[in-house]
Backbone as CSV, one residue per row, in Angstrom:
resi,resn,N_x,N_y,N_z,CA_x,CA_y,CA_z,C_x,C_y,C_z
1,UNK,-59.322,-43.624,190.481,-57.647,-43.806,190.766,-56.614,-44.440,192.088
2,UNK,-57.534,-44.035,192.909,-56.999,-44.576,194.596,-57.749,-46.085,194.458
3,UNK,-56.887,-46.824,195.564,-57.237,-48.142,195.846,-58.086,-48.538,197.680
4,UNK,-57.742,-47.327,197.866,-57.866,-47.151,199.467,-58.900,-45.399,199.732
5,UNK,-59.529,-45.558,200.380,-60.272,-43.730,201.040,-58.825,-43.336,201.735
6,UNK,-58.054,-43.977,202.023,-56.329,-43.288,202.999,-56.376,-42.398,202.111
7,UNK,-56.085,-42.915,200.240,-55.640,-42.313,199.593,-56.577,-41.343,198.669
8,UNK,-58.021,-41.403,198.873,-58.694,-41.366,197.823,-60.087,-40.252,198.801
9,UNK,-59.240,-40.007,199.674,-59.631,-39.004,200.670,-59.618,-37.538,200.551
10,UNK,-58.070,-37.271,199.952,-57.834,-36.516,199.539,-58.275,-35.585,198.329
11,UNK,-59.170,-35.839,198.084,-60.526,-35.834,196.989,-60.878,-34.365,198.168
12,UNK,-61.628,-34.489,199.371,-61.990,-34.381,200.168,-61.066,-32.805,200.759
13,UNK,-59.928,-32.751,201.046,-59.221,-31.946,201.392,-58.296,-30.903,200.312
14,UNK,-58.356,-31.205,199.399,-58.049,-30.841,198.051,-59.053,-29.892,197.536
15,UNK,-60.459,-30.365,197.544,-61.645,-29.760,197.050,-62.094,-28.708,198.299
16,UNK,-62.403,-28.627,199.104,-62.885,-28.680,200.408,-63.168,-27.018,199.954
17,UNK,-61.929,-25.863,199.958,-61.998,-24.760,200.075,-62.944,-24.475,198.779
18,UNK,-63.032,-25.102,197.878,-64.328,-24.330,196.789,-65.656,-24.967,196.810
19,UNK,-65.435,-25.797,198.171,-67.196,-26.273,198.494,-67.842,-25.108,199.146
20,UNK,-68.884,-24.771,198.885,-69.612,-24.325,199.169,-70.279,-25.230,200.948
21,UNK,-70.926,-23.964,201.686,-70.946,-24.601,203.197,-72.091,-24.467,202.964
22,UNK,-72.891,-26.088,203.229,-74.061,-26.725,203.512,-73.785,-27.904,202.031
23,UNK,-72.804,-27.276,201.408,-72.839,-27.993,200.092,-72.348,-29.671,200.519
24,UNK,-72.086,-30.489,199.245,-71.316,-32.214,199.592,-70.516,-32.746,198.558
25,UNK,-69.280,-33.103,198.870,-68.478,-34.325,197.955,-69.283,-34.737,197.945
26,UNK,-68.665,-35.925,196.387,-69.234,-36.865,196.921,-68.493,-37.527,195.895
27,UNK,-67.776,-39.055,196.617,-66.350,-39.330,196.305,-66.436,-40.370,195.507
28,UNK,-66.566,-40.465,193.840,-67.354,-41.391,193.591,-65.514,-41.803,192.666
29,UNK,-65.803,-43.452,193.358,-64.364,-44.878,193.317,-65.664,-46.258,193.073
30,UNK,-66.074,-46.251,192.049,-66.719,-47.374,191.837,-65.774,-48.676,192.430
31,UNK,-64.592,-48.483,192.225,-64.029,-49.844,192.580,-63.295,-49.700,193.580
32,UNK,-63.163,-48.505,194.416,-62.922,-48.682,195.842,-63.733,-49.370,196.319
33,UNK,-62.743,-50.517,197.656,-63.304,-51.418,198.301,-62.954,-51.188,199.970
34,UNK,-61.637,-50.687,199.606,-60.980,-50.733,201.260,-61.542,-49.231,201.821
35,UNK,-61.151,-49.439,203.337,-60.922,-47.510,203.560,-59.501,-47.479,203.522
36,UNK,-59.149,-48.712,204.658,-57.417,-48.698,204.335,-56.950,-50.042,204.666
37,UNK,-55.687,-50.707,203.951,-55.419,-52.023,204.218,-54.489,-51.949,206.129
38,UNK,-53.684,-50.871,206.275,-53.083,-51.128,207.349,-53.782,-50.176,207.900
39,UNK,-54.481,-49.514,207.926,-55.102,-48.564,209.274,-56.694,-48.322,209.161
40,UNK,-57.396,-49.765,208.472,-58.677,-49.691,208.264,-59.396,-49.566,209.642
41,UNK,-58.435,-50.698,210.899,-59.342,-51.009,212.187,-59.098,-49.792,212.858
42,UNK,-58.170,-48.799,212.809,-57.896,-47.846,213.901,-59.434,-46.813,212.876
43,UNK,-58.863,-46.705,211.576,-59.861,-45.583,211.138,-61.997,-46.013,211.460
44,UNK,-62.021,-47.688,211.389,-63.665,-48.048,211.758,-63.887,-47.422,213.275
45,UNK,-62.759,-47.552,214.168,-62.675,-46.992,215.946,-63.114,-45.326,216.216
46,UNK,-62.523,-44.339,215.404,-62.485,-43.165,215.024,-63.764,-42.597,214.150
47,UNK,-64.157,-42.974,213.251,-65.020,-42.472,211.918,-64.344,-41.455,211.030
48,UNK,-65.314,-40.796,211.172,-64.384,-39.609,210.288,-65.267,-38.525,211.428
49,UNK,-64.793,-37.716,211.201,-65.372,-36.323,211.838,-64.199,-34.788,211.989
50,UNK,-65.169,-33.640,212.165,-64.238,-32.238,212.467,-63.551,-32.494,213.887
51,UNK,-62.572,-31.387,213.254,-61.067,-31.532,214.483,-62.023,-31.208,215.899
52,UNK,-62.630,-29.839,215.624,-63.134,-29.775,216.921,-63.896,-30.958,217.462
53,UNK,-64.927,-31.399,217.112,-65.457,-32.722,217.098,-64.201,-33.993,218.246
54,UNK,-63.155,-34.479,217.486,-62.066,-35.376,218.248,-61.326,-34.521,219.205
55,UNK,-61.051,-33.487,219.456,-60.584,-32.360,219.766,-61.600,-32.738,221.278
56,UNK,-62.937,-32.366,221.145,-63.455,-32.527,222.735,-64.218,-33.662,222.526
57,UNK,-63.490,-35.239,222.161,-63.509,-36.135,222.703,-62.213,-36.498,223.077
58,UNK,-61.534,-35.709,222.994,-59.756,-36.376,222.687,-60.257,-37.816,223.201
59,UNK,-60.276,-37.593,225.312,-60.395,-38.718,225.964,-60.465,-40.559,225.325
60,UNK,-61.467,-40.046,224.283,-62.103,-41.168,223.393,-60.906,-41.735,222.770
61,UNK,-60.316,-40.582,222.356,-59.711,-41.319,220.910,-58.264,-41.214,221.006
62,UNK,-57.174,-40.542,222.397,-56.200,-39.986,222.310,-55.242,-41.450,222.220
63,UNK,-55.902,-42.756,222.287,-54.720,-44.051,222.092,-54.306,-44.294,220.676
64,UNK,-55.765,-43.481,219.611,-55.176,-43.840,217.974,-54.347,-42.805,217.480
65,UNK,-53.452,-43.594,216.890,-51.922,-43.015,215.502,-52.308,-41.274,215.266
66,UNK,-51.959,-40.525,215.543,-52.484,-39.358,215.340,-52.414,-39.197,213.751
67,UNK,-52.059,-39.695,213.237,-52.395,-39.738,211.545,-53.135,-40.346,211.873
68,UNK,-54.239,-41.163,212.050,-55.350,-41.864,211.808,-56.506,-40.928,211.549
69,UNK,-56.100,-40.062,213.199,-56.716,-39.006,213.824,-56.747,-37.353,212.461
70,UNK,-55.413,-37.398,211.912,-55.661,-36.089,211.424,-56.105,-37.049,209.799
71,UNK,-56.508,-37.607,209.451,-56.882,-38.153,208.198,-58.450,-37.778,209.130
72,UNK,-58.773,-38.767,209.434,-59.922,-38.106,209.981,-60.576,-36.727,209.681
73,UNK,-59.968,-36.411,209.986,-60.557,-34.499,209.866,-60.413,-34.104,209.047
74,UNK,-58.742,-34.389,207.631,-59.436,-33.927,206.643,-60.350,-34.126,205.809
75,UNK,-60.516,-35.472,205.812,-61.050,-35.957,205.102,-62.796,-35.654,205.280
76,UNK,-63.092,-35.252,206.422,-64.352,-34.718,207.061,-64.510,-33.143,206.800
77,UNK,-63.662,-32.390,206.790,-63.374,-31.372,206.364,-63.529,-30.457,207.890
78,UNK,-64.398,-29.199,207.315,-64.260,-28.193,208.230,-65.339,-28.370,209.112
79,UNK,-65.777,-27.617,210.243,-66.831,-27.780,211.683,-66.901,-27.358,212.524
80,UNK,-67.868,-27.980,213.761,-67.690,-26.807,214.241,-68.534,-28.209,215.166
81,UNK,-68.240,-27.842,217.109,-68.511,-28.939,217.695,-68.894,-28.215,218.547
82,UNK,-70.581,-28.962,219.179,-71.373,-28.314,220.178,-71.261,-29.340,221.404
83,UNK,-70.713,-28.803,222.260,-69.602,-29.672,223.092,-71.127,-30.187,224.058
84,UNK,-72.016,-28.447,224.535,-73.285,-29.170,225.586,-74.263,-29.822,224.953
85,UNK,-74.327,-29.974,223.854,-74.987,-30.833,223.120,-74.476,-32.254,222.538
86,UNK,-73.095,-32.463,222.612,-72.320,-33.173,222.403,-72.745,-33.708,220.237
87,UNK,-73.198,-32.303,219.724,-73.469,-32.236,218.103,-72.208,-31.811,217.484
88,UNK,-72.109,-32.551,216.321,-71.231,-32.388,215.308,-71.710,-31.373,214.677
89,UNK,-71.106,-30.632,214.023,-71.822,-29.581,212.812,-71.062,-28.941,211.933
90,UNK,-70.421,-30.172,210.546,-69.552,-30.420,209.749,-70.208,-29.244,208.718
91,UNK,-69.594,-28.734,208.042,-69.514,-27.537,207.247,-69.825,-28.118,205.710
92,UNK,-69.681,-29.611,206.052,-70.204,-30.183,204.361,-69.898,-31.650,204.721
93,UNK,-71.135,-32.111,203.676,-71.657,-33.029,203.508,-70.522,-34.024,202.938
94,UNK,-70.120,-34.995,203.393,-68.769,-36.410,202.936,-69.979,-37.598,202.380
95,UNK,-69.968,-37.595,200.699,-70.465,-39.131,200.389,-69.528,-39.701,199.248
96,UNK,-69.307,-41.066,200.076,-69.295,-41.748,199.227,-69.842,-42.800,197.769
97,UNK,-69.483,-43.019,196.940,-70.163,-43.567,196.193,-68.694,-44.631,195.645
98,UNK,-69.186,-45.640,196.492,-67.646,-47.374,196.562,-68.492,-48.371,196.416
99,UNK,-67.413,-49.187,196.689,-68.089,-50.766,197.010,-68.217,-50.811,198.561
100,UNK,-67.731,-49.776,199.163,-68.065,-49.985,200.274,-69.411,-49.735,200.781
101,UNK,-69.941,-50.991,201.342,-71.619,-50.872,201.958,-72.233,-49.520,202.509
102,UNK,-73.371,-49.208,202.334,-73.731,-47.772,203.235,-73.870,-48.481,204.183
103,UNK,-74.280,-49.788,205.135,-73.743,-49.289,206.763,-72.947,-49.003,207.311
104,UNK,-71.231,-49.119,206.457,-69.809,-48.690,206.911,-69.776,-47.481,207.022
105,UNK,-70.418,-46.537,205.727,-70.483,-45.568,205.547,-71.168,-44.682,206.472
106,UNK,-72.094,-45.309,206.730,-73.038,-44.755,208.279,-72.316,-44.749,208.953
107,UNK,-71.195,-45.769,209.789,-71.032,-46.072,211.275,-69.380,-45.520,210.891
108,UNK,-69.289,-44.883,209.174,-67.466,-43.940,209.653,-68.338,-42.002,209.783
109,UNK,-69.769,-42.336,209.797,-70.212,-40.534,209.833,-69.903,-40.175,208.120
110,UNK,-69.803,-41.105,206.760,-70.070,-40.576,205.613,-71.482,-40.641,205.239
111,UNK,-71.751,-40.703,204.303,-73.297,-41.099,203.216,-72.470,-41.841,202.389
112,UNK,-73.396,-42.215,201.570,-73.748,-42.974,200.527,-74.460,-42.702,199.408
113,UNK,-73.567,-43.334,197.948,-74.143,-43.568,196.861,-74.075,-44.286,196.221
114,UNK,-74.957,-45.631,195.128,-74.679,-46.777,195.431,-74.386,-45.833,193.430
115,UNK,-72.673,-46.264,193.547,-71.663,-45.889,192.210,-73.182,-46.846,190.934
116,UNK,-73.183,-47.706,190.905,-73.971,-47.907,189.157,-75.181,-47.532,189.537
117,UNK,-75.871,-46.591,189.975,-76.886,-45.226,189.533,-75.923,-43.879,189.344
118,UNK,-75.184,-43.564,188.957,-74.177,-42.376,188.851,-73.886,-42.368,187.052
119,UNK,-74.100,-42.137,186.560,-73.991,-41.302,185.058,-72.902,-40.302,184.609
120,UNK,-71.611,-39.898,185.195,-70.962,-38.863,184.835,-71.656,-38.042,184.418
121,UNK,-71.439,-38.466,183.556,-72.315,-37.444,182.371,-73.131,-36.322,182.608
122,UNK,-74.207,-37.084,183.510,-75.400,-36.209,184.206,-74.813,-35.248,185.251
123,UNK,-73.517,-35.400,185.704,-72.734,-33.995,186.722,-71.808,-33.226,185.489
124,UNK,-71.736,-33.534,184.311,-70.484,-32.088,183.070,-71.235,-31.422,183.016
125,UNK,-70.693,-30.118,182.983,-71.000,-28.537,182.480,-72.078,-28.211,183.523
126,UNK,-72.422,-28.415,184.919,-73.283,-27.978,185.416,-72.995,-26.489,186.384
127,UNK,-71.646,-26.106,186.292,-71.003,-25.392,187.242,-72.224,-24.289,187.626
128,UNK,-72.907,-23.888,186.659,-74.101,-23.016,186.655,-75.362,-22.986,187.703
129,UNK,-74.954,-24.390,188.119,-76.199,-24.576,189.017,-75.267,-25.209,190.294
130,UNK,-74.317,-24.741,190.053,-73.595,-25.349,191.524,-73.104,-26.627,191.903
131,UNK,-72.864,-27.540,190.590,-72.163,-28.491,190.732,-71.141,-28.293,189.620
132,UNK,-69.716,-28.727,190.272,-68.910,-28.832,189.714,-67.768,-30.610,189.634
133,UNK,-67.445,-31.255,188.190,-67.194,-32.607,188.390,-65.637,-31.962,188.288
134,UNK,-64.784,-32.791,189.053,-63.595,-33.035,188.761,-62.759,-34.287,188.736
135,UNK,-62.274,-34.465,187.554,-61.879,-36.280,187.522,-60.272,-36.084,188.073
136,UNK,-60.242,-36.698,188.868,-58.820,-36.870,189.559,-58.582,-35.934,190.376
137,UNK,-59.549,-35.615,191.143,-59.764,-34.797,192.608,-58.500,-34.776,193.613
138,UNK,-58.183,-35.895,193.411,-57.269,-35.546,195.066,-55.381,-35.492,193.949
139,UNK,-55.493,-34.626,193.061,-53.938,-34.145,192.483,-54.203,-32.658,192.430
140,UNK,-55.427,-31.762,192.608,-54.515,-30.394,192.353,-55.802,-30.060,193.742
141,UNK,-55.014,-28.871,194.125,-55.707,-27.917,195.088,-56.759,-26.406,194.508
142,UNK,-57.885,-27.021,195.101,-58.892,-25.997,194.554,-58.996,-24.808,195.661
143,UNK,-59.788,-23.428,194.991,-59.853,-22.540,196.301,-61.121,-22.101,195.447
144,UNK,-61.780,-21.770,195.927,-63.213,-20.723,195.464,-62.964,-19.057,194.937
145,UNK,-63.258,-19.268,193.535,-62.922,-17.550,193.270,-62.789,-16.321,193.436
146,UNK,-62.316,-15.767,194.339,-62.752,-14.275,194.730,-63.669,-13.654,193.546
147,UNK,-65.298,-13.251,194.280,-65.406,-11.869,192.910,-66.661,-11.045,193.494
């Protein structure tokens, strides 16, 4: 649906409210080859991090455009940062299944899945297992149902 992770990343911040702590969001975009044509250099410098990590390392990132830093935290989602140990504690994992190579995903602090090994039908109708397949995930904001 989107040509760059800059826009495809909407899948995370629109689905994160319905994502279980410790869960994983997979952005399946087998056609996607770019993080961002315009902002890619800056995103490569910062990667994807939770907001407390960015703030805890502000001197390292303050020179970057604020829009890039916001994008970084939106795609990475909620979490915490232990400044004493330098450990980032994301609430959930974010994994790309795209043409962006595994080493580039790792450098960005994202997981990687080979999109060629994914059959979307394997993910359908598995809500009772805690798996939700959302087509066009960047269009609608989701929330977990109160029980």
